[in-house]
C-alpha positions in Angstrom: 0.0 0.0 0.0 1.4 3.4 -0.9 1.7 6.1 1.8 -0.8 8.9 2.1 1.8 11.4 0.7 2.4 9.1 -2.3 -1.3 8.9 -3.0 -2.1 12.6 -3.3 -1.6 14.9 -6.3 -3.3 18.2 -6.2 -5.3 19.7 -9.1 -6.1 23.2 -7.9 -9.0 25.1 -9.4 -8.4 28.7 -10.6 -8.8 31.1 -7.7 -12.1 32.9 -7.4 -14.0 31.0 -10.0 -17.6 30.1 -9.3 -18.8 26.7 -10.6 -22.4 25.6 -10.6 -23.4 22.1 -9.6 -26.6 20.3 -8.9 -26.4 21.4 -5.3 -26.1 25.1 -6.1 -23.0 27.3 -6.5 -19.8 26.1 -5.0 -16.8 28.3 -4.1 -14.2 26.8 -6.3 -11.4 28.3 -4.1 -12.5 25.9 -1.4 -12.4 22.8 -3.6 -9.3 20.7 -4.2 -9.2 17.8 -6.6 -7.2 14.9 -5.3 -5.9 11.9 -7.3 -6.0 9.2 -4.7 -5.9 5.5 -4.1 -9.2 4.3 -2.6 -8.9 2.8 0.9 -11.4 1.7 3.5 -11.2 4.8 5.7 -12.2 7.1 2.9 -15.9 8.1 2.4 -16.0 6.1 -0.8 -17.1 2.5 -0.6 -13.8 1.2 -2.1 -10.8 3.2 -3.4 -8.1 1.4 -5.4 -5.7 2.3 -8.0 -6.2 -0.5 -10.5 -3.8 -1.2 -13.4 -3.6 -3.9 -16.0 -1.2 -4.5 -18.8 -3.2 -5.4 -21.9 -0.1 -5.9 -24.1 3.5 -4.6 -24.2 3.3 -0.8 -24.2 -0.5 -0.8 -23.7 -2.0 -0.3 -20.2 -5.4 0.2 -18.6 -5.9 2.0 -15.4 -8.9 3.0 -13.3 -8.5 5.7 -10.6 -10.6 7.8 -8.4 -10.4 11.6 -8.4 -11.5 12.6 -4.9 -13.3 16.0 -4.5 -13.4 17.6 -1.0 -15.0 20.9 -0.2 -13.6 22.1 3.2 -16.4 24.6 3.7 -19.3 22.2 3.4 -17.6 18.9 4.0 -18.8 17.9 0.5 -17.1 14.6 -0.4 -17.6 13.4 -3.9 -15.4 12.0 -6.6 -14.7 11.1 -10.2 -14.2 7.6 -11.7 -11.6 7.8 -14.4 -10.7 5.0 -16.8 -7.6 5.4 -18.9 -5.8 3.5 -21.6 -2.3 4.4 -22.8 -0.7 3.3 -26.0 3.0 4.0 -26.3 4.6 4.9 -29.6 6.7 1.6 -29.5 3.7 -0.5 -28.4 2.8 -3.8 -30.1 -0.6 -2.3 -30.9 -2.1 0.9 -32.1 -5.1 3.2 -32.0 -7.5 3.3 -35.0 -11.1 4.2 -35.7 -13.7 1.6 -36.5 -16.3 3.2 -38.8 -19.8 1.8 -38.8 -20.4 2.9 -42.4 -17.8 0.4 -43.4 -19.4 -2.4 -41.3 -22.9 -3.1 -42.9 -23.4 -6.1 -40.7 -23.7 -3.8 -37.6 -27.2 -2.7 -38.5 -29.4 -3.1 -35.4 -32.9 -1.9 -36.1 -34.0 -1.8 -32.5 -31.0 0.3 -31.5 -31.6 2.7 -34.3 -35.2 3.2 -33.3 -34.3 3.6 -29.7 -31.7 6.3 -30.6 -34.2 8.2 -32.6 -37.1 8.1 -30.1 -34.8 8.9 -27.2 -33.7 12.2 -28.9 -37.3 13.1 -29.7 -38.6 12.4 -26.2 -35.7 13.4 -24.0 -33.9 15.9 -26.2 -37.1 17.5 -27.5 -35.2 19.0 -30.4 -38.4 19.0 -32.4 -40.6 20.5 -29.7 -43.8 19.6 -31.4 -42.8 16.0 -31.4 -41.8 15.7 -27.8 -43.4 12.6 -26.3 -45.3 11.9 -29.6 -44.6 8.8 -31.6 -45.7 9.4 -35.1 -45.3 7.1 -38.1 -41.8 7.2 -39.4 -40.0 5.6 -42.3 -36.4 4.8 -41.2 -34.2 4.9 -44.3 -30.7 3.4 -44.0 -28.4 5.5 -46.1 -25.5 3.0 -45.7 -23.2 5.8 -46.6 -23.4 9.4 -47.9 -21.9 8.9 -51.3 -22.8 8.6 -55.0 -21.5 7.2 -58.2 -18.3 8.7 -59.6 -19.9 8.7 -63.1 -23.3 9.5 -64.3 -25.8 11.9 -62.7 -25.5 12.2 -58.9 -27.9 9.9 -57.3 -28.5 8.3 -53.9 -31.0 6.2 -51.9 -33.0 9.3 -51.0 -34.2 9.6 -54.6 -36.0 6.2 -54.2 -38.2 7.7 -51.6 -40.5 9.1 -54.2 -41.4 5.5 -55.2 -41.9 4.5 -51.6 -44.2 7.4 -50.9 -46.2 6.8 -54.1 -46.9 3.2 -53.0 -48.2 4.6 -49.7 -50.4 7.1 -51.6 -51.8 4.4 -53.7 -52.6 2.2 -50.7 -50.1 -0.5 -51.6 -48.2 0.0 -48.4 -49.8 1.2 -45.2 -47.9 3.9 -43.3 -48.6 2.3 -40.0 -46.9 -0.9 -41.2 -43.7 0.7 -42.5 -41.1 1.1 -39.8 -37.6 0.5 -41.2 -36.4 0.4 -44.7 -32.9 -0.9 -44.7 -31.1 -1.1 -48.1 -34.4 -0.1 -49.7 -35.9 -3.5 -48.7 -39.1 -2.8 -46.6 -39.6 -4.3 -43.2 -43.2 -4.7 -42.1 -43.7 -4.3 -38.4 -46.6 -2.6 -36.6 -45.8 0.7 -35.1 -47.8 3.4 -33.4 -49.1 5.9 -35.8 -52.0 8.3 -36.3 -52.3 8.0 -40.1 -50.5 11.3 -40.8 -48.3 11.6 -43.9 -45.2 9.4 -43.8 -42.2 11.1 -42.3 -38.7 10.0 -43.3 -35.8 9.5 -40.9 -32.5 9.0 -42.7 -29.8 7.3 -40.7 -26.3 5.9 -41.0 -25.2 2.7 -39.3 -24.0 2.9 -35.6 -23.0 0.4 -33.0 -22.0 0.1 -29.3 -18.2 0.5 -28.9 -18.1 -2.6 -26.7 -18.9 -4.6 -29.9 -15.4 -3.6 -31.1 -13.9 -5.6 -28.3 -16.4 -8.5 -28.1 -16.5 -9.0 -31.8 -12.8 -8.8 -32.6 -10.1 -10.9 -30.9 -7.4 -8.3 -31.8 -9.2 -5.3 -30.2 -8.0 -4.8 -26.6 -10.0 -1.7 -25.7 -12.4 0.9 -27.3 -14.0 4.2 -26.5 -16.6 6.3 -28.3 -15.3 8.7 -30.9 -16.3 12.3 -31.9 -19.6 14.2 -32.3 -22.3 13.2 -34.7 -25.7 14.5 -35.8 -28.1 13.3 -33.1 -31.2 15.5 -32.7 -33.9 15.5 -35.5 -33.5 19.1 -36.3 -29.9 18.4 -37.3 -30.8 16.1 -40.1 -34.1 17.4 -41.3 -32.8 19.0 -44.5 -33.5 16.0 -46.8 -29.8 15.0 -47.2 -28.2 14.8 -43.7 -28.6 11.7 -41.6 -28.8 10.6 -37.9 -25.4 9.4 -36.8 -23.6 11.4 -39.4 -20.1 12.3 -38.0 -19.2 16.0 -37.6 -15.9 17.1 -39.0 -13.1 15.1 -40.7 -13.1 11.3 -40.7 -10.5 9.4 -42.6 -9.9 5.7 -42.1 -9.0 2.6 -44.1 -7.6 4.7 -46.9 -10.9 6.5 -47.5 -12.3 10.0 -46.7 -15.6 9.1 -45.0 -16.4 12.6 -43.9 -14.7 15.8 -45.3 -13.8 18.6 -42.8 -16.7 20.9 -43.9 -16.6 22.2 -40.4 -13.2 23.3 -39.0 -12.4 21.1 -36.0 -9.3 20.0 -34.2 -8.4 16.4 -35.2 -6.4 13.5 -33.8 -4.1 12.3 -36.7 -1.8 9.4 -37.1 0.2 9.0 -40.3 1.3 5.8 -42.0 4.8 6.4 -40.7 3.5 6.2 -37.1 3.9 9.9 -36.4 1.0 11.3 -34.3 -0.4 14.8 -33.8 -3.5 16.9 -33.0 -4.1 19.6 -35.6 -6.9 21.7 -37.0 -8.5 20.6 -40.3 -11.2 22.5 -42.2 -12.5 23.2 -45.7 -9.2 24.8 -46.7 -7.6 21.4 -46.3 -9.7 20.0 -49.1 -8.8 19.8 -52.8 -11.3 19.1 -55.5 -10.0 17.2 -58.5 -12.2 17.1 -61.7 -11.6 14.9 -64.7 -8.1 14.1 -63.7 -6.9 17.7 -63.6 -4.8 19.0 -60.8 -6.9 19.6 -57.7 -8.1 23.1 -56.8 -7.9 24.1 -53.2 -11.2 25.1 -51.5 -11.5 28.5 -49.9 -14.0 29.8 -47.3 -16.7 31.8 -49.1 -17.0 34.1 -46.1 -13.3 35.1 -46.7 -12.9 34.8 -50.5 -16.5 35.1 -51.9 -15.2 35.4 -55.5 -12.7 32.5 -55.3 -12.6 29.7 -57.9 -13.9 27.1 -55.4 -15.6 28.5 -52.3 -17.3 26.7 -49.5 -20.6 27.8 -47.8 -22.0 26.0 -44.7 -25.5 26.2 -43.2 -24.3 28.6 -40.5 -22.4 31.0 -42.8 -25.6 32.9 -43.7 -27.4 33.2 -47.0 -25.4 32.4 -50.2 -24.6 35.5 -52.1 -26.2 36.0 -55.5 -24.0 34.9 -58.4 -22.7 37.6 -60.7 -24.4 37.6 -64.1 -22.6 35.9 -67.0 -19.6 33.7 -66.8 -19.4 30.1 -65.6 -20.8 29.6 -62.1 -22.3 26.4 -60.6 -23.1 25.1 -57.1 -22.1 21.5 -56.1 -24.2 20.3 -53.1 -22.2 18.0 -50.9 -23.5 16.0 -47.9 -20.8 14.2 -46.1 -18.5 12.8 -48.8 -21.3 12.5 -51.3 -22.1 14.9 -54.1 -25.9 14.9 -54.0 -26.9 17.6 -56.5 -25.5 20.0 -59.1 -27.5 23.2 -59.4 -27.7 26.7 -60.6 -26.1 29.2 -58.2 -28.2 29.7 -55.1 -30.8 27.1 -56.0 -30.4 25.2 -52.7 -29.0 26.0 -49.3 -26.2 23.9 -47.8 -27.1 20.8 -45.9 -26.4 20.8 -42.2 -24.1 17.8 -42.7 -22.3 19.2 -45.7 -21.7 22.3 -47.8 -22.2 24.1 -51.0 -19.1 24.4 -53.1 -19.4 27.2 -55.6 -17.2 26.9 -58.7 -16.3 29.7 -61.1 -14.4 30.0 -64.4 -12.5 27.0 -65.6 -13.4 24.9 -62.5 -17.1 25.3 -63.4 -16.9 24.6 -67.2 -17.4 20.8 -67.2 -20.2 21.0 -64.6 -22.0 23.8 -66.5 -21.8 21.7 -69.7 -23.4 18.7 -68.0 -26.0 20.9 -66.3 -27.0 22.5 -69.6 -27.3 19.1 -71.5 -27.1 16.1 -69.1 -28.1 13.6 -71.8 -25.2 14.4 -74.1 -22.5 15.8 -71.9 -20.6 13.4 -69.6 -20.9 13.8 -65.9 -17.5 15.0 -64.6 -15.3 12.6 -62.8 -14.5 14.1 -59.4 -12.6 13.4 -56.2 -12.2 15.2 -52.8 -8.7 14.9 -51.4 -7.7 15.7 -47.8 -4.3 17.3 -47.1 -2.8 17.5 -43.7 0.2 19.4 -42.4 2.6 16.7 -43.7 3.2 15.3 -47.2 2.5 11.8 -45.8 -0.6 9.8 -46.2 -2.6 9.7 -43.0 -3.5 6.3 -41.5 -6.5 7.9 -39.9 -8.0 11.3 -38.9 -10.8 11.9 -36.4 -12.3 15.3 -35.7 -13.9 16.4 -32.5 -13.3 19.3 -30.1 -12.7 21.5 -28.4 -8.9 21.5 -27.7 -8.3 21.0 -24.0 -4.5 21.1 -23.7 -2.1 22.9 -26.0 1.7 22.9 -25.7 1.4 21.4 -22.3 -1.0 24.1 -20.9 -4.6 23.3 -19.8 -6.9 25.8 -21.5 -9.5 28.0 -19.8 -13.1 28.8 -20.8 -12.4 31.6 -23.3 -9.7 29.6 -25.0 -11.7 26.4 -25.2 -14.4 27.8 -27.4 -13.0 30.9 -29.1 -10.9 29.0 -31.7 -14.1 27.4 -33.1 -15.8 29.3 -35.9 -17.7 32.2 -34.4 -20.8 31.6 -36.5 -21.2 28.2 -34.9 -21.8 29.6 -31.4 -25.6 29.4 -31.5 -28.3 27.0 -30.3 -28.6 25.4 -33.8 -24.9 25.2 -34.5 -23.1 21.9 -34.9 -21.8 20.2 -31.7 -19.9 20.9 -29.5 -20.6 24.6 -29.8 -24.3 24.1 -29.2 -23.3 23.2 -25.6 -21.5 26.4 -24.5 -22.0 25.8 -20.8 -19.9 22.7 -20.8 -16.7 24.7 -20.3 -17.3 25.7 -16.6 -20.8 24.9 -15.5 -22.1 21.5 -16.7 -20.6 18.4 -15.1 -21.1 15.4 -17.3 -19.5 12.2 -18.5 -16.5 13.0 -20.7 -14.3 11.2 -23.2 -10.9 12.6 -24.4 -7.9 11.7 -26.3 -4.5 13.1 -25.5 -0.9 12.9 -26.8 2.2 13.0 -24.5 5.5 14.6 -25.4 6.8 11.3 -26.7 3.6 10.8 -28.8 1.9 8.3 -26.5 -1.9 8.2 -27.1 -4.0 8.5 -23.9 -7.7 7.6 -24.1 -9.6 8.7 -21.0 -13.3 8.4 -19.9 -14.8 10.1 -16.9 -18.1 8.8 -15.4 -21.0 11.1 -14.5 -24.8 11.4 -14.2 -25.3 7.7 -13.7 -24.7 7.8 -9.9 -23.3 10.9 -8.1 -22.0 8.7 -5.2 -19.9 6.9 -7.8 -18.8 9.9 -10.0 -20.1 13.4 -10.5 -18.7 14.1 -14.0 -16.6 17.1 -14.8 -16.6 20.4 -16.8 -14.3 20.9 -19.8 -12.0 23.1 -17.8 -11.6 20.3 -15.2 -11.1 17.7 -17.9 -8.4 19.9 -19.4 -6.5 20.0 -16.0 -7.0 16.3 -15.7 -5.5 15.5 -19.1 -2.6 17.8 -18.4 -1.9 16.0 -15.1 -1.9 12.6 -16.6 0.9 13.8 -18.9 -0.8 15.0 -22.1 1.0 17.8 -24.0 -2.0 18.0 -26.3 -5.5 16.8 -25.6 -8.8 16.9 -27.5 -12.3 16.5 -26.1 -14.4 13.8 -27.7 -18.2 13.2 -27.6 -19.4 12.9 -24.0 -22.6 12.5 -22.0 -24.4 9.2 -22.8 -21.9 8.4 -25.5 -19.0 8.2 -23.1 -17.9 4.6 -22.7 -14.8 2.5 -22.3 -14.7 -1.2 -23.1 -11.7 -3.3 -22.1 -11.0 -6.9 -22.9 -11.7 -9.1 -19.9 -12.9 -6.4 -17.5 -15.9 -8.5 -16.6 -13.6 -11.1 -15.2 -11.7 -8.9 -12.8 -13.7 -5.8 -12.0 -17.0 -4.5 -13.4 -18.7 -1.5 -11.7 -22.3 -2.7 -12.1 -24.1 -6.0 -12.8 -25.9 -6.3 -16.1 -23.3 -4.4 -18.2 -21.8 -5.9 -21.3 -18.9 -8.1 -20.2 -16.2 -5.6 -21.5 -17.6 -2.3 -20.2 -15.2 -0.7 -17.7 -17.2 2.4 -16.8 -20.9 3.1 -16.1 -22.8 4.5 -19.1 -25.1 7.3 -18.1 -28.2 6.7 -20.4 -31.2 5.2 -18.6 -30.6 1.6 -17.5 -26.9 2.2 -18.1 -27.6 1.3 -21.7 -24.6 1.8 -24.0 -25.3 4.3 -26.7 -24.7 3.4 -30.3 -22.2 5.6 -32.1 -21.0 5.9 -35.8 -17.3 5.7 -34.9 -15.3 4.0 -32.1 -11.6 4.4 -31.3 -10.1 1.0 -31.0 -6.9 -0.1 -29.4 -5.8 -3.0 -31.6 -3.0 -5.5 -31.2 
């Protein structure tokens, strides 16, 4: 057993800051965060510093972060699960993308995820607590053919809705439509016109461990479109990742929204850097790629990007070659006259001018005779080396070894996103200093060691009260991160570790590999579109 002095490391809160909690407002100057080994005399039921070597250079650790308020004798704590992957380890970190795993489709889980956001989130206020007839359409992926007119599964909806109108299919019988093959199951419905819910595949991160012998541990990944208002534009989809996602040699999601990203290149170098639309190049018909520019900065550029939060698209100047390409995710879903359609929430409008627009204008003018341009989006990072994987999230928590404060955490994100309808995480501005919640983060030490960390919260305050982003930043700094990035949190936060059910699981009834306590009702593990796996 370590001595008391050896067990304590202090994480002191900024002097004079007030932090709101469920019990009211606490004087942060009276609060000290203590990294401690749990022992019987503490107010916690059991306090231990648990460690397990998963493979050479890969370790799992569970600790308690004790929280003591001297003024009120408040005694609570945090439960922290951590996996470290050294640069010279026998394994590595890599994303598992649900879009590339069609066998992962779980209809019941998709329905549960949708209705949970309608009822609990209430993003569509008129639908709160109301279960209407829905058609769940599996998009499989947001992409289209590289030749021929842009097309996608959404265009087949017209045939589906026509069958409903003719009485061939009853709306109350149509629940899910995976791969455009209808599934007939009775659902609640009031006979109103059929509503469509587009979704991408998603899965519980623990499946990565239970379903793959070479996966030692897994956490959830970055943010994704979750509330119905975020994918109600006719193109975007439930579980669509936000920000860049590159894996398995493929750009699954371009960085239409600027976000900090965890990056690992094929030569094993690792970094955390910002990637946005200006890191994209559009290649057309084999010609050299044209770099994209922000329309709000260079409105008259050859290839400019406009997002849903950038404001109305400007009118195109008369004459000349100008065309709008409507992208959703990595898919080109429509080619239009300038200003004909607004940008999808999960994508962007790329406005082309001059020579870049010529082949597109030709096809748009006479699609029967002119060939559809062959195109490709290319992601470029800070190095002239192919990335092995890229995962966007945010905000940045630790930069150059310094834990960031509230103003620094959110200010680097695009100012136009800081609004209730902006993309996550900027739609949750109180997370920096007020909202204590479950958290997931990824960090990088000076010697490029990956650190995956999950903090429990919400499920049981006597077990773990959660933390703010400022507190998470200090924690990531204290565990040795020189850079750190916040991942999706709340009900998404989960860590699965191979064999944890055999040596220490925090609650009965959890999946055999889950090392923390998920915060959704019933400790149900939330399905996500991307997991970060530690593979051997």
